[in-house]
C-alpha positions, 0 to 999 in steps of 0.5 A: 114488862107487863103481866101481858107482854110477859106471858106472850113472850114466853109463849112464843118462846115455848112454842115447840112444846104441847098445848097442854104444856104451855097451857099450865106453864102460862098458868104457873106465871100468871099464878106467880104474877098475881102472888107477886101483886098480893105481896105488893110488887108491880107487874115488872118487879115480879117479871123482872124475878122470873127474868128473860122469857127466853131463858126461863122457856128454856129452863122449863123446857130442861124439864124444870118447874117454876120453884126451882127456877125461882129458888137458882135464882135466888140462891144465884142472886145471893151467891157472894160475889167473887173477890178481886185477886189481892196484890200477893196473889198476883205476886205468887202467880207471877214469880212462880210462872217466871221463875219456876214454870217458864224455865221448867218448861221451856228445858222439857220443850228442849228435851224433847226436841233433842230426842225427837232429832236424835230419833231422826238422825238414828232412823236415817242412820239406821235405813242408810246403813241398812240400804249400804250394808245390802250392797257390800257383802262382808259387812253385812251382819254387822251392819244389818245388826247396827242398823236394826239396833238404831232402828229399834232405838229410833222407834223407842225413842218416838215413844218416848216423844209420844209420852213426853208430849203427852204428859207435858201437855197435861202438866200444863194443864195441871199448871194452869188450873192451879194457878187459876185457883190460887188466882181466884181463891187466894194463897 
């Protein structure tokens, strides 16, 4: 892309900014092209160093300056490439997931499910006892006590289930992040 094409596209992308800001930015970019020409680079190489005009415009809109943008692009270009995971890392992640994580998660999920079912039966039993005891006078006191106890157990169980599910999700997220880190960085 030539200098004129680059400046035209950049000016179009910067259209929402004030006229004086756009003028200053285009002047900076023009100076960059001139400095690159003095250094022996072609206009295409200078444009490639700046990157896509729409990305450059977005960075300028965020308040960055040309030296900062160029430094950021240089650091990004010089950053070490991520390595492919080794077969040892892949085997570790797969084995830990298959033999530790999945059985643990299935067991925890089963426990949460059983607690939830017990709570449902306790709540239904409590409501049934409370309704039945209301009609049968001699068992009213003991039936009410048992019904209220089951109702309390049910409410307590729902609280336990809520926090169990919450921390189950938190632990799952932590495990996934840990395995991503191992996958990325190795054992």
